[in-house]
N, C-alpha and C positions, 0 to 999 in steps of 0.2 A: 690170111688171118686178120682179125681186128687188131688195131693199134695196141690195145691193152695186153694182148698175148704176144710176148716176144722173148727173145733170149735175155738173160740177166734178170728176169722177173723173180718176185717172191710170190708164192701161192699161199693162201691162208690155210693154216693147219686145222685139222680136226673138224673140217666141214666138207660136204660133198662139193666138188669143184666142176663148174661148167667149162667145157671147152667147145668153142664154136667157130664157125668161119664160113667161107664162100667157095663154091665149086660149080661144076656144071650140074644141070638137073639130073636126078637119078644116079649121081655118082656115088660109088661106095667109098666111104672114108673110114680109116682105121687110125686110132690114137694109141700110142704106147708111152707109158710114163710110170716110173716107180714100181715096176713089176705088174702093172695093170695093162690089159689090152681091151679096148672097147671099139665097137664098130657101129656105123649108122649109114643111112642113105640120105642124100640131100633131097629137099623138096623140089617142087616144080620150078621154083625161083632160084634154085641152087644154094639155098641156105641149109646149113646143118648144125646140129648141137648134140652133145652128149655129156654124160655125167660120170666123173671119176669118183670112186669111193673116197671117204675122208682120208687125208694124208697125215703121216706122222711128221713131226719136226725134223728137218734135215738141213744141216749146215754144210753138207757135202754137195757140191754142184752136180746136178743131174741133167739128162737130156730128154726132151720130149720129141717124139717122131710122129708126124702127121702124114699119112700116106693116102693118096687117091691116084689119079692118073699121074700126078707128080709127087714129090716127096719134100717135106719141109722138116728141117731139124732146128729146134729151139734149144740152145745150149746154156749152161751155167745157171740153171734154175735152182732156187732154194725154196724151202718150205718153212714158214714161220708165221709172223704177225703182220697184217696189212692194215693200214689206216688211210683214210681219205681226208685231206685237209682242204678247206675251201673258204671263200670270203672275198674281201677286197684288198686294198694295197698293203695293209699291215700283215696279211697272211701271205701275199705275193712277194713281199719284201725280200730281195734276193741276197744270198750269202755274200756275193761280191761286194756288197755295200759295207760290210763290216770292216774292211781294210781301210775305208776312207773316213769313217766317223771320228769325231773328237773323243777323247777319253771320257767315259761316263763318270759322273760324280760319286756314285755309290760303289766304292771299291770292294765292298763285301760281296757284291754280285759278280765279281770277276769281269773280264773283258777278253773274250776269245777272238781277237782281231785276226789271228792267223789260223782260224779253224779250218779253212779250206786246205791250206798247206799241210796241216796235221792229219787231215782225213785220209787214213789208209786202211779203212775197215771194209773188207769185202762182204761183210755180213749185213751192210745197209745198202739197200737199192732204192732208186728213185725213179718216178715217172711224172714228167711234167706235161700236163694236158695242153695240147695245141688246139685251140678252138676250131681252126679250119680243117685240121687233119683227123681229129679223133673218130669221127663217124665213117671215115673212108677206110676201105681195106688196105692192109699194109703189105708191101711186097719185099721190104728189106728186113723186117722183124728185129729192129734194133731200138725200139722206143724206150725200153727200160735201160737204166745205166747203173753201174756201181757209183756210190756217192763219193765222187772225187773229181778233181780237175774241173774242166769247163762245164760239165753237166751239173756238178754241185754248185759252181759259181752262179748259175742261172736259177737255182732252186730256192724254194721257200726256206728262210732261216728258221722260222717257227717250226716248220715241218721237220727239218733236219735235226734241230736240237731235241725235239720230242723223240725222234727215232733213236738218236744217240743215247739218250737216257734210258729208254726202254730196252735197247739192245744190251747196254752195259749191265743193267739190273737183272734182266732175264736170261742173258747169255744165249739168245737165239736170234735167227735172222729177222730183220724188220724191213718191210717194204712200205714206202710212202708214196702216195699219189697226191700231187698238188693240182687243184683245179680252181684258180682264183683269178679275179679280174680287178685291176686297179680302178678305184672310183665307183665300183658297182653298188647299187642299192640292193636290198634283199629280194625285191620282187622278181628280177630276171632269173633267180635261182629256183623259182617255184613255177610249176606249170599252171596255165589258166584253169585247167580242170580242177586242180587242187584248191584254188581259191573259190571256185564255184561250189565246192563241197563243204566249205567252212561257213557256218551260219553267220558269223560276224560280217562277212563280206557280201551277204545275199543282196543287199540293196545299195551297194555302192560300187562305183567304177574303180578298179585297181589300176593305178598308174605305174610309171617306170618300167614298161616293157616286160610284163610277166612272161616267163618261159624263154626269154632271149638267150640265157646262158644255160638254163636247165636242159633244153633240148639238144644243143650241140656238145655240152661239156660235162653233163652229169648222166643223162639217160644212157649214152653208150657204155657207161661203166657198170651199169646195174646188174649185169650178169656175172661180173667179176666179184668174187667173195671177199669181204673185208671184215675186220673185227669191229670197227666203229668209225665215227666221224669227229673231226675237229673243225670248229667254226670260229673265224675271227672277222667280224663285219659289224657295221652299225653306224659308222661315222657319217655316211651319206644320209641315212635316215634320221640321224640326230640333227643334222643341219636343217631338216624339215620340221623340227620341233615335235617329233612323234613320241607318243607314250604308249597307250594300250594298243593302238593299232599295230605297233611294232611287236608287242607280245603275241598278238594273234598271227602276225606274219611269220614269226619265228616258230610258233607252234605248228602252223600249216606246213612249213618247210620240213620240220622234223617228221611230222606224220607222213608226208609225201615220200621223203627219202626212205624211211623205214618200210613203207609199203612197197616201194620200188625194189628194194633189196629183199623183201619178204621176211625180214627179221626185226625185232625190237632192239636194234643196235644201240650201244651207248652213244650219246651225243654230248660232247664236251665243248664248251665255248668260252670266249674271252670277254671279260668286261672291257668296253672300250676305254682307252687310256685317258687320263686327264688332259684337257685341251681348253684353250680360251675361246670357247664358242661365243661368249657374250661380246667379244671384241670384233667378231666377224660381221660384215655387212651382208644382208640377205634381202633380195627383192620380194621373196615369197612370205617370209615369217619374221617375227621379232624374236631374236635370240637373246636370252637373259642368263644371269648366273645360275638360274634354276634349270636351264635347258638340259645340261648334261646329267645332273643328279636325277631329274625326272626320267631320263632315258635309262640310266642304270637301274632304276626301279622297274622299268618295263622289261629290261633284260632279265632281271631276277625272277620275275613272275613265272618264267618258263621252267625254273628249278622245280616247280610243283608237278611237272610232267615226269613220268617214270624214266629212270635210267639217264638222267641228265646231270650235268655238273658245270659250274662256272668258276673260273679263276679270277681272283682280284688282281688289278693292275694299278691301283690308286697310288702306289709308290714307284711306278716305273716310267716317269717322264721327268727329265731334268729341266725341261723348258716348255712352258705352257703354250708357246707359239709354234711348237713342232707337232704336226699331226701324225708324224711317223717317228715316234720316239725309238731310241735304241733299246737295249735290253731284250732283244728278241730271243736271245739264248735263255733268259729267265722265264719268258712267256712259255717257250717250249718245255722247259724243265717243269714249270708248275703244271702244265697240262699233263706231262708224263707222270708226275707224282699222283695226280688225280686218277689217271688211268691205272697206275700200279696199285693204288689203294682200292679203287672201286671195281675195276674190270679184272685185275689179276690177283685181287684178294691178298696182297702183301700186307703184313702188319706194320703199316707206316702211318704217320699223321699226314694227311693229304689236304687239309683245309685250315684256313684261319678261322677266327670266330665268326659264327653266323647267328644273328638274332633269332631267338626262339619265342620268347614272350615277355611282357612287361607287367609289373604290379606296382601300384602306387600306395605308399605309406607316407602320408604327409610328414615333412615336406620333401620326401625322397621318392624317386622313381627307381625301382629295382628291375634290372634287365637280366634275363637268363639267356645263355648262349649254348649252342652246340659247338664242339671243337674248341672249348676254352679250358685250358688246364687249371687245376686247382691252385689258388694263390691268395694270400691275404696281404694287401698293401697297407703300409703304415700311414702314408700321407694322402690327404683328401684330394690332391690334384695330380694323382698318378698319371692320369690319361688326358691327352689333348684331343681336340676335334669334336667334343660333345657340346651340344646346345640344348637348352630346355626352354619350354614355354608354358604359360597358363592358358586359360580358355580364350584369351584375346589373340593367341597365335603369334605373339611377338617373341622371337627367340633371343636369348642372351647366352653368353658363354657360360658353361657349367663346370662345376667341380665333379670329378669322376674318379672313383677308386674301386679296387676289386676286393670282394669278400667271398672266399670260396670259389664258386664258378659263376657268381653274379657280379655285375657292375652296378655300383650305387651312384646315382646321378642327382645333383641338387644345385640350387643357387639361392643365396640370401635374398635376391631380388624376386624370386618366384616362390612364395609360400605355398601356393596351391597349384602344383605342376600338373599338366595334362599330357604333354607330349615331349619326346626326346628325339633328337636326330644326331647322326654321326657322319662326319666327313661330307656333309651336304653342301658341297662346293665344287666348282670345276678345278680348284687348286687345293686339293686335300693335303693336310699335314698331320692328320690324326695318327696317334702312335699305338693303337690297339692291335696287338699281334698275338698270335699263339702258334707254336710249332714253326716259328720263323716266317709265318705267312700273315699278311694283313687281313683285317676284318673287312667284309663287304660293307659299303656305305648303306645307311638305312634311315628311315623315319618311322616312328611307331604308329603314326596315324596314316599309314600308306593306303590311299583310296583304291588302288588297283586290286588289293587282296579280295575285296568283295565283288569287284567288277569283272575280273578275269575268270573265265570258265575253262577248265582244263579238258572237259570232255564234250 
């Protein structure tokens, strides 16, 4: 069997399920699972594949039997929701690290340092992709594990806390697949063929080893049905001062993965956390205080693609010198809230304020937002983090208050305002929240809006 099909796995409910493997040429193979019996013959290379009808949710362990000249039994299988999480070190960030970090400053967000010791939930299962093994046939059928003990210690913290929240709220089994590589740029997660099909990259050489991780770490998973994707990556590309090129790379990745799985699956991703990029030395580019806000803007462009969502992390770093901030439990929780609201249609608030449009009534700029609850503030300096500029483009600190579902922004220094920006810094301290979630950073004169093409 392939590595991804093993005992302890979770199969995606309500979708036809591929079962496949390797045998001798022209060998007859029979699969029995959940009351279904399906048969097939292997091809001349010994490959076989068959399809099980969609399965109902099952929290009771079941056994799958695969019979050919030999017999394989995969035990303790559940049926529920399966998600794939991928990216670089902040997604790979292991659960074991939680026991060693210093106590975070924001006590409201909790601190589950003992989460591994407390993990006793048989309904969460995990699969950690081993780059060298994933494409090889598996003879021991034990690559999935219950989310506890040493298997959980080595697993993605973001992935686990996402699964924990989803499992608690839906009350059904959850399987998490983590396929992430520390320090990886986005390009290795995308095949060279996908770059060749995106018009933006027609006349340019794509660097950073396209396909290097896609081929061994994503492609072998594509027959395994999942509900959606979680993505936490970007720091490596931000170090290269990327803007719109990253938007197109992320678009290319989303289109490729959806095509590979044959479904327009939800794709939820993480705003890279605040970090002092401007203090880092780089041989290749000049990093400035604008480097990270520019990158956030590039990340947000992809929200214009169907069935995507991004969580804000502007409040999730206690130390600007830390590229791997704590609060991974909150990143996982915010991704889960997004999935619960968007994919599972629960009636919950899943987003902080997101800028919708601006209007100018001298000397005020009126900003309208999605996901901003109705409120009227009494004082004109209710919110921090806003800046305003006239046509010379020189920004000054602004007064900002809420009227209904609008934010009114002004400054005595700028009688004829043209643009507003919020949290436009690698060290954001703005306090615009709604539903307990921070607003995404923005500037109203975002140049990428007209430059980035979604189709």
